[in-house]
N, C-alpha and C positions, 0 to 999 in steps of 0.2 A: 655555380648551381647554389639557389636559395638557400636560406636557412633556417629550420625550422626549430621550435622550441619542444624541450622534452623535461619535464618533471620527475625529480628521483630525489624522494625522501622530502617531498616538499623544496625542494629547490632547481630550482628552473635551469635550464640549460640549453643555450643554442650552440647548433650543432647543421653542418652541410645535409642536405639532404641526400639520401640517399649513404649517409655513414651507416660505417657497421663499428660504433662507437659504445653499444649496451654495455659490452664487456667491460671499457674503462669506464666512463661512469658511475659502474654499481659499484666498482672493484674504489673509488671513488669514497664512495656513500657508506659502504659496508663491511664490515672486518676480513681481513683475506684470509682469514687462517679460522678452522675447526668448523661447528657444522652448519657457522651461519654464512660461510665462502657460496655464492652465488651458483647455480651451475649449470642455470637456464633464466629465460627470463620472460616474465607475463605482460605481452605489447598490443594494446588494443583487444582487450579478452582472449587474447589467445596462445598459448606456449610457445617460444621461440626462441632459437640457438641465440648465446651469448653475441654470437656474430654475427646474425642477422643484420641486413641495413634498415635503419630506419628513415620509412618512406614521410610519415607527415606527424606531426606533433603527440605526444597521447605521454600518459603516465604511466613509466618505466616501472615495474614490481618483479624484485628481485625474487628467485625460486632457490631456495635451500630445502637442506636436508627436513628441515621440518615442515615441509608444504607436503599436499598430500596427494600431489603430483610427482612429487622429487623420485620417488621408490622406482614407479614405471618406467620415466625417465631413464635413470640408474639401467634398468634391467633389459629396455629397450637395446641401449648400447653397447651393454654385453653380449647380449645375443648378436649384434654386431661381428662383437671380439669373436667368438666363440666361430662364427662363420667365415671370419677370415682363418681362423686358425684351422678350420676344418679343410679349405679351399686348398690350402699350402699342404696339406699331410696329403689329402684325397684329389687332387688338382682334376679328376675325371667325373666329380661330382657335381650336377645342376642346385643351385639354391632355389628356394621358393620362398616362404614369408619366414618370419621371424618375430612375434609378439611379444610384448608382456604384458602375462594373466596376473591374474588375485596372487598367488604367492611366487611367482619366479619368470619367468621365461622359458620359449620354446622356439628351434627353428626346424624346418622341414627340409629334410635334402632330400634327390632322386640319386641313390647308391642305389644297386643291381642287391648287394648284400649287407647283413645285419650290422650295425654298429658292435661291438663287441664290448667290456668291459675295459679289455686292457687297449683300446681304441681311444675310448673315452677318460682315459688315464694320460693317452700322449695328448689328445685335445687340450687337458687342462694346463697340462704341461707348457704346451707351446702358447697358449691363452695368457700365463704369467708370464712370459717372457714380453707376448705383443705387449699388458699391463705395463713391465718394468722398461720397455721402450718407452713411453708417454706420446702413443704416436698422436697426433689434433684428427677430429671427426671435421671432413672438407665439404660442406655443402657446396652441391652445382643446380643449377638449373638450365631446364633445355627443354627444344619442343616434343611432341609425342613423336613425331617424323622423326628427327635427330635419335631419340632414345632408341626407338626402335630397332631404329641399325645398329645403334652401339649396342644394345644388348646380343641382339644379332650375330655382331663379330663378336662378341665374348661363348656363344653360342650358349648362353643362358634364356633358351626354349620358353617358361613358365613366366619367366619378366615382360621377354615381347608379347604373351596371352595375355597380363594381368595390363599393361601400358594398352595393347590394344579395345578393351575390351572397356577401358575409361574413357577412350576415345569416343566410342560407337556409343555405350550406354550413356557417359555421362556428361559426353561434350567435354570430356578434358583438353587443353591444346598446349598444355603443360607442365612439366613431371620437376619432381625435382629427386636428386642421385646425392647418395655420403659415400665419402673415399675414408677408409682411414686402413695407411698401411697399404696394402696390393689389391684391398677388394675393393669392389664397388658396389654397393646394392643403390636399387630403386627404392628412395623411401620418404615419407615424407617427414620424419624428424618430431621431433627435434633431438637432438642428443647431450650429451655433458660434452665440456669443452676437448676432452683430448682421454684418452684409455686410461691416464692415471688411475682415474678417479674407481676403478673396476678392479678394486684387488680382492673383496669380501666374495669371492662364489664359489657356486660349487653346480656340476654337473650331475645330475642323478639317475637319469633313468631314459632309457631306448622304446619308442612304443613303434608301431606301427600307422600310419594314419593314410587316408584318401584323399588326393587331390582337389581341392577344393568341398573335403564333404560329400566325394558323390564314388561311392561303390564301383562305379563303373572308368571310374577314372585311374591313372597308376597310383599304386600302394609306394607311400613314399617311409623315408624314416624320419623319424621324430628323437630329436634330442630335447630331454628335459633340464632344467637346471633352474638356478634360483640365484640372488645379487642381493647384498647389503649394502650397507655405509661402510659397516668395522665386521672384524671378524666377529666382537661380539654378540651382535645382533644376528648374524649368517649362527656360531653358534649355537643357541637358542633357539633357532628357526631348525636347522637339523634334530635337535632333541626333541622338540616336538615333530617331527616327522617319523623319528624313532617311536613316539609316544601312541603315535598314530596308526603304526605299522603292529605295534602290542595289541592295540584294539581294534583293529579290523574286522567288520562284524562278519568277512566271510570266514576268516582261519574262526576267531569264537563259535561261528556257527558252526562250523564241524568241532570242534572241540568238547563245546558242551552239546553235540546232538541236536540242532534247532531245527535244521533246514537243510538241502541241499538242490542245487540245478544241475541237469542233467544232459548234455547235449542230445541224447538218445530221445529223451523228451521234448527238447527245443529249449532254445535260450529264450534269458527271459521270463519263464515258467517257475513259478519256486513249487518247491515239494515240503511240504511244512509235517517234518518228524512229530513223536506224540509232545515230547517236551516243548520243541518251536508251538505247535496246535496251541498246548495248556497254555501257553502264554500267551497266544496272541486270542484263546478264545475270553482268558480273564481282562484282560485291556479291553475288548470288546464289550462285554459284559458290564463292566467299571463304568463304560460311556454312555453304555443303552441306560443306566440307573438314573447315570447325571444328567440325562437328556430329560426321561421322562419329570424326575422333579423339576426341571425349570422349563413344562407344557408344553415339551413337543411329541406328538404322536408319531410310532414306528409303523412306515410303510415298505412295501419292497413293490420295484417295476419290472420287467420282464427282461432278458441279456437282449433281445434283437428288439426293433421297430421295424414298419416299414420307411424303404427310404425316401416314401414322398413329405414323410413326418420331417426328417432331419434337414432335407433343402426349404419348408418351411419355417425351420429354425431357425438355419442361418450355415450348421454346420456341414452341409454339400461344398456350396459356396470355400465357404472359410478353414470348414476341420479338417477335410472331407481324408488330406494324405495321409492324419491321423489314425482313421481307422479302418476297418475290417467290414466288408462287404459281403453277403451270401445269398444265395436264393429258394424262394420254396412255390413250388407251383408257378413259375413263371413270374412270381415277384420276387423283387428285390428288396431287401431286407438290409440294416444299417445294423452291425454288434457295436452295442451302447460305450460308447467312450465317457461318457458324463450321465448323471443320473435324471436329469432337470424333465425331458419332456415328459417320464412318467407323470412327474409329481405333478405338473401341470393337469395331466387328463386324471389326478384323484380330483385334484380343485373343482375340477370340471364337471365332477360327475353328478355335483348339483348345485342348486339356486344357491348362491352364498349372499350374507348381510354383511353389512357393516359390523354386526353386534357378533359376527364369528371371526372376524380378524382380531389379532394377529392369527393365524392359520404355522402352525410347525411343522412339516415335518419332515422325517429322521429318518435315512435310511443307510446301513450299510452293504453299500451296492458296490457288487464287482463288477468292472470296466476291465475293456480291452482298448490299449493303444498301438498303433503300429511304431515299435521306435526301433530304428536301427542297429542292427548287431555290434557295431560297434562304441556304441555308446551307452551298452547295457552295462550293471555293473551293482553285483550283489541283490540285494533289498532292495535298493537306493534308485536303479531306473532297471523296470523289468515292462513285458508286458502287459500281462494282466494284474491289476492289483485292486483293493477293495479300498473306498473311499468311504471316510466317517461323512456321507455328505447329508448337508439339510436345503431344503426348501425355504422361507418365509413369505409369508404374502399377506402383505398390511398395505393399510392404509395411508396416502401421502403424509397423513395427521400424526399416526404414531411410527414412521418410518425413523423417527432420530433413537427413537427411546429403543428400537430391536438393535439400531448399530450397534446403540450403547451395550444390551443387554448380550450381545453375541461379545464384543470386545473384554468385558467381564467372565466372561464363558473365558473366555482363553487366556486369561490372567489365573485363572483361579488354575485352570486344567496344566496351565505349562510349570505353576506354580509347585503344582505337583510335582514334578519331577527337577524340580529346583533351577529350570530352564530361565535362563534371561533370553530379550528380545527385542529387535530392533523393526521397526514397523516404516515400510512403504507407502507411499499412493501410487497406485501405475492409474495411467491417464491413458486418453484414447488411444487406440494403433491405429496404424496407417489402412490397416485394413478392417472394417466394422461396417454394420450394422446399424439404424437409428438416427433418427434425426439429431443435431444440433442441440436444441433445448431438452432433448430428453438424456443426452450426454452432459448439459452443460446442470442439471439438474440433479442428477446422479449424481456426479463428481463433488458439486456443493456437499451434497445431503453426507457423502462420506469423509470430506473435509473439516466440516459442521463437527458432524459425532468424538472426532480427534482435537478436533480445537475446542470443545467441551471440557472433554476428558482430561485435557491437561495432558496428551498423549505427544511425545515428540514424533516426527518423523522427517520423511526424504520423498521428494517427488521423484518416480523415476516414469521419466514420462513417455511416451510411446508404448507400455509395455501392459495398458489392461486388455480383459477378454474382451472380444471380437462386439460384444453383446453388451460390456458396460467396464465401466471403470470397478479398480476393484482395491482393498487394503490389502496388502500382503505381510505374513508377518515370517521375517529370519530369526530365527531362532539360536542361541548360542551357548554349543557344546562348552565340556568339561576341558575342552582342546582352545577354545576361540574361535571356533569356526562355526560358519553361520550356516543353516538349515530353511528352505524354503521350506513352511510346514501351512501354517493357518491362512486363510482367505476367504475376504468377505467380497464379495461382488454384489454391485447395485444396477437392476435392471430394470428398466422403465421398457424395453421395447418387445422381450417375448410374449410377456400379457398382452400387447398389444397384436402379434403375430397371430398367439393363440386364442385372440378373442378371451381371456380372462376377465370376470364381472363380478362386481358387487354391488346389491343394491341398497344405495344411501340413503341416511336417514329422514332424505326428502322424499324419498320413493324412485331415483333416479339410476343407470347405469352407471360405474365408475370404475375405471381400470386400478386393480391394485397395482402394486408396486412389488417387485419379485425380490428375495435379498439369495444367491446363492452362496454357501460358505460350508468350510470345512474347519475344524480343528487340527488333529492331529494331523490330516491332509489324506497321503496313501498310508491304509495301518501296515506294510510291506517298507514302506520307507519310515516309517517312523522305526517302526521296531529296530531295522538298523540302524538308525541314531540310536535310540534307549541302548543298544548292544555297545555302542562305541564309546556315548555319554558315559555309561557305570561300567566298562571293561567287562560285561559280562555279571557283574555284580549285581544281581537288578536289585531295586526293593522287597524287602520282606514278602511285603501283600502281592506286588507281582512275581515272583520268581514259582517258576514250576515246580521246581519241589522247595520246600521251605527246610522241611526235617530228615534227619535221613537216623537213622536209628544203628546203632554199629556194636556186634555184638563179639567182645573178647574170645568164647569158644561158645559150642552151642549150646552150653548148657546153657546160657543166656537168650535163646532161638524163643523160646516158648511163650516168657517174658517180653519181649522184645515184639514181638508179633501181638499180644496183647494190648500193649502202651501204641500199636502204630492203628491198632484197630477203633482205639477211642481218640485217638488224635483226629482219624479221618471222620468218624462220627460226628465230628467239631466243629468239621468241613476245614482243618487242616491236610496239607499235601506232605503227609509221610509217607516215607518208603523204608526197609530195616535192611541191610546188607547183614548177609548171613553164613557170606562166603568163609572157609575154609583156609583166611588169609590174615595173616600178624597185622594185628589194631594200626599200629604206625601205618602200614599200606593203605589202609582202609581211612588213617583220618586225612592221608596227604592226597588220596583219588577224591576224596568228596571236596577237601577245600579247593583243589584243581576247577571242580566241581561248584566252586564257589557258591555252595550253599550256605543259608543262612544259618542255620541249627544244627547241631550236630549232636547227637546223646549216646553215650558211650555204657554200652550196659555188660558188666561183670560179675561176676561171683557176688560181691559185697551189696551192688545196686540190686540183682535178682534176692538177697534174703533182705535187704527190706527195704525193696516196692518202690527205690528211688531212681535215679537218673544223673548220669558225672554229665554235663552242659558244656559244650564246646560253642563259640560262636566263630560267627566267619571271618577269620584272618588270625584267628588263633586263639583268642580272647576264653579264658578258664573262669567262666562262672559259676564251677566246684559242684557238690551232689545237693539232691533239693529234690521233693518230690513233687507225684506225677502232675498230682494237681496243680503247687507251684510253679511247674514248668508252664502246663498248660495256660495261667494267667499270663507269664511274660510273653509268651509264644502268642496269642491272640489280641496282645497289646501291643505286642511287635509286626504284627502283621493285618493290622488294620487298614483298611483301604480307606485313603483323605476323602476327607467330606467339610462342607462347607454351611452356613446358614445365610438366607438372602430373602 
């Protein structure tokens, strides 16, 4: 067998072709202990096991704990350890898939009865024993025919289905398996060298999940877990999970009486209570004013449009599974999942000149999207929601300035809430409309704006909208979690399909470029994110109740009501708690409601015409005149604003 040359840390080695020497070579060049110890190797651009055969010359790059892919390799390996433990404790269970995910891993099992908390405890204990045994992960390749027969012999029907689908749909002829202890799994890999790497893990929860996400297929039991390279990182993550539970917008929504969801009404349909509706309207009005200041026009479109229009736009071919349809007088209508069609008809309503452009149409438009019940989640995944949707129509010459203007708008509004964010440039998906030339121009325009602004970004290949590429803004909340909100989509195709034109300075008709964009995205989702980001303690300008007057006895009721009336006249959102309850109880309840200001009114305050002011968090600002408090409150509840 001939030798081949491999390079490790700049040093060349001659090794026999097919040798499994990667681990040994890396061990010779890289420290064998600590976070720098290799757990996998990058070879010809692919992540591979340390024991993978070297079939041709290349550079071997060590993958240690600092590598971006390292945690995913570890977590996928721990998922296998969990599956081994489950199969040993519950031999009748059938296994399906067990991938790593953003903050951990899961594995789906076919088990008639749900796993209990006691079951999870037993599984964890068995996993610890497997880790302690330092069992190697052993990879083996076989033909798809061999693999089908092998997994049939084990009774693993789901694995057989996966292999048969790979052979039929993707023409795969060979697959790989991994054995760890007594457990054999169909898997592409790679994995850590042995189970001894997997000591810092925790099983978190159990949920139901349909096989392959199909509600017509069997319901499986999904065990979620997480894993880290050390216990300190695991404990930090578990603390963040507890903090996330404390901030869960669904719980806070109930406690603060903001919104509710009812199975009788229907899943994914939000019922806004008075405080929640006031919070949302305050956010909407703030955004309307900011759009008007930036030269946008307010528009409104209908909830339903004829299905023929959705066919012309490409939604019928590319998006109809996410839409609802109805029929009126024998005519089919689509309930809008987006607002763009009506905005194009507003544009088409009159002849446009280059002097009219850019046009910026803004609508807080309520849309409906068909979401499966299994993915619905509070305010963050719903079936009916309102988008802060805008469509900008501009000339090719002004396109760059319009994209940069939206980026500045995003920076201002996200900064108002203290959000940092990351940006992705999402490119053409497999399912799309429009010419290669149009896609190239649109992608180039978005990329140029990002480069000119000096904004760092990552490429998210193939995740653009079906009609154009997009800039996606992923904001980071107080816990460092990422949320998709703002988007800027550049579209040369729909103006063509709907024959949008303007008269250029030379008197010829030209096509405008269309920008689809949102800032907050879904208002429902954004309120959910804000609730968790601030743990329900909203900025004072946004808080549905800003001030509560708390009377010590009924002798203060009249003065408290007079104060409330004056505060309300000035636009401050004030309430009065006149109940016959102890003051301490009233204060604690107001604190639980996370109110920005509490004004205590006792006999002394009534006599002197003053109020005793307490801030959210318990800070006592002392006694002051109502006029002094009004000055304080007006400054503290002022909405953010910008000069531009």
